[in-house]
C-alpha positions as CSV (number, residue, x, y, z in Angstrom):
1,M,-9.5,0.4,-1.2
2,R,-12.8,-0.2,0.7
3,T,-13.7,3.5,0.4
4,V,-13.0,4.1,-3.4
5,T,-13.7,0.8,-5.1
6,G,-16.8,-1.0,-6.1
7,R,-17.7,-4.5,-5.4
8,L,-18.4,-7.4,-7.7
9,G,-19.9,-10.3,-5.8
10,G,-17.7,-10.7,-2.7
11,S,-14.6,-9.3,-4.3
12,Y,-13.2,-5.8,-4.7
13,S,-13.5,-4.3,-8.3
14,Y,-10.7,-2.1,-9.5
15,S,-10.8,0.0,-12.7
16,P,-8.1,2.5,-13.9
17,N,-9.9,5.6,-12.6
18,V,-9.6,4.5,-9.0
19,Y,-6.1,5.7,-8.9
20,Q,-7.2,9.1,-10.2
21,L,-8.7,9.5,-6.7
22,F,-5.3,9.7,-5.1
23,P,-3.2,13.0,-4.8
24,W,0.1,12.4,-6.6
25,M,3.2,14.4,-4.8
26,T,6.2,15.5,-6.7
27,V,8.9,13.3,-5.4
28,D,12.5,14.1,-5.6
29,A,15.0,11.3,-6.8
30,T,16.1,10.5,-3.2
31,H,12.5,9.6,-2.2
32,Q,11.8,8.0,-5.5
33,L,14.7,5.6,-5.0
34,A,13.6,4.8,-1.3
35,I,10.1,4.0,-2.5
36,K,11.4,1.9,-5.3
37,H,13.6,-0.1,-3.1
38,A,10.9,-0.6,-0.6
39,A,8.4,-1.6,-3.1
40,K,11.0,-4.0,-4.5
41,A,11.4,-5.5,-1.1
42,V,7.8,-6.1,-0.8
43,L,7.6,-8.0,-4.2
44,D,10.7,-10.0,-3.1
45,A,9.1,-11.0,0.0
46,R,6.0,-12.1,-1.7
47,D,7.9,-14.1,-4.2
48,K,10.0,-15.9,-1.6
49,A,6.9,-16.7,0.3
50,F,5.3,-18.2,-3.0
51,A,8.5,-20.2,-3.7
52,Q,8.6,-21.5,-0.1
53,D,5.0,-22.8,-0.2
54,T,3.4,-23.0,-3.6
55,N,-0.2,-23.4,-1.7
56,N,0.2,-19.6,-0.5
57,T,-2.2,-17.1,-1.9
58,L,-2.4,-13.3,-1.6
59,A,-5.3,-13.9,0.8
60,I,-3.0,-16.2,2.8
61,L,-0.1,-13.9,2.7
62,Y,-2.2,-10.9,3.8
63,D,-4.0,-12.7,6.5
64,P,-3.0,-10.8,9.8
65,D,-2.4,-13.9,11.7
66,L,-0.4,-15.7,8.9
67,M,1.5,-12.7,7.2
68,P,5.3,-13.9,7.1
69,K,7.3,-11.4,9.3
70,V,9.6,-10.4,6.4
71,L,6.6,-9.2,4.5
72,R,5.0,-7.2,7.1
73,A,8.4,-5.6,7.9
74,A,8.8,-4.7,4.1
75,H,5.3,-3.2,4.1
76,I,6.1,-1.0,7.2
77,K,9.2,0.2,5.5
78,L,7.2,0.9,2.3
79,D,4.6,2.7,4.3
80,K,7.2,4.9,6.0
81,A,8.8,5.8,2.7
82,V,5.4,6.9,1.3
83,D,4.5,8.7,4.4
84,M,7.6,10.9,4.3
85,V,6.6,11.9,0.7
86,Y,3.1,12.8,1.9
87,C,4.2,14.3,5.2
88,Y,1.8,12.0,6.9
89,Q,2.3,11.7,10.7
90,G,-0.8,10.1,11.8
91,T,-1.6,6.5,13.0
92,H,-1.5,3.5,10.7
93,E,-5.1,3.1,10.8
94,D,-7.0,2.9,7.6
95,S,-9.5,5.4,8.5
96,E,-7.2,8.0,9.5
97,R,-5.1,7.5,6.4
98,V,-8.0,7.7,4.0
99,S,-9.1,10.9,5.8
100,F,-5.9,12.4,5.4
101,L,-5.6,11.5,1.6
102,F,-9.1,12.8,1.0
103,K,-8.3,16.2,2.8
104,L,-5.1,16.4,0.8
105,Y,-7.0,15.6,-2.4
106,E,-9.5,18.4,-1.7
107,S,-6.7,20.8,-1.1
108,M,-5.2,20.0,-4.5
109,R,-8.4,20.6,-6.5
């Protein structure tokens, strides 16, 4: 996000063409289902956190020190499902993931 989006004031600014920067892989039905279920688990964990405390915001939920364990676990599972499709075996460092995606993008052009 920090690499491919702009900023408006102190916030990141998204536009539809941001997603055109990411290489899309062909995904078989098994992997599609795994990603779909993992993404749903992330949304469900967020919904549960919002229901438990109406003062929660995305900023609170994604604060590294405050993130609910169930939400963190759901994101880890989603990351693993997506990593499998992309054959990514690196670390979970943002810079390494971005580098991997840009190299993949370049090879697909």
